[in-house]
N, C-alpha and C positions, 0 to 999 in steps of 0.2 A: 504494500500499499504506500502510495507516494506521501511524503511528508512535506508540509509547507513550513517555512521558517516562521518563528515566533515574531509577532510585530514588535516594533520598537515602542518606547513610551510615547513618542510623538505620534506614531501611527495609531496607537490605542486612543489617544486624546482626540485625534481627528475622527476616528470611528465613532467615538462617543458623541462628538459634535454633530456628525452626519445623522446618526440615529435619533438624537434629540430633536433635530430639526424636522426629520420625517415624522416623529411622534407628534410634534406641535401642529403639523399640517394634516394630521389624521391619515398619514400615508404609511403606517407601520402595522403589519399584520403579524400575528403570533408566530406562525411557522417560520417565515423569513427573518423575523426579528431575532428569534432564538438562534438560528444559524449564524446571523451576522454578529450577534453578541458573542457567541462561542468562538467563532473564527476571529473576531475582532480582538479577543484577548489571547489568541493563539493556543486554544485547547482542543484536544481531540474529544469526540463524543464521550469516550470512557472517562477521561479526566474531568470533563465538565459535569458528567453524571455524579461522580464522587463528591464534587464540591457542592452541588445542589441537593444531594441526597436522593438521587434517582438511579435507575439502572441505565445502562447504555441503550438498551432497547426502548425504554420510555423516552429518552432524549430523541432517538431516531424517529419514533412515532410522532412526537410533538413537532419535530422539524418537517416531517412529511405531511403534517396536517391531518393525520388519521386518528388523532386523539386530542382531547382538550385538557390542558393542565388545570389543576385547581388554582384558586386565587393564591393560596399559600405557596404553591410551586412557582407561579408567576412572580410573586414578590421576591422569592429567593433568587430567581434568575435575574430579575430587574436590578436587585441590589448590587450585583456584580458590575453593573454599568452605571450605578447611581440613579436608577429609575425607581419610581413608585408606581404601583398599579392604580389606575384611575380612569376616568372617562375623559375623552377629548371630543369636543363639539366639532363636528365635521362642517366645513365651510360649504355653503350652498352656492352653486354656480348659475 
């Protein structure tokens, strides 16, 4: 399995800024957000699962959008990037 290099501190900060902006715009969905958070801090699914108290399979299912995480799980995942679970009003066009 190919490994990607761990992001630098600057890259992690940029990833956080990008995700925060997408969240503010209401353009952040759980499956892709989890993938981006995990990769944004340079973790494998297995390592990420250990940190948030899940199995690697649970992380894979969340990332695939085939299961819905609990609010508690979302809060644990979000904390890694300084996010809190909440509602974002979607802009009307």
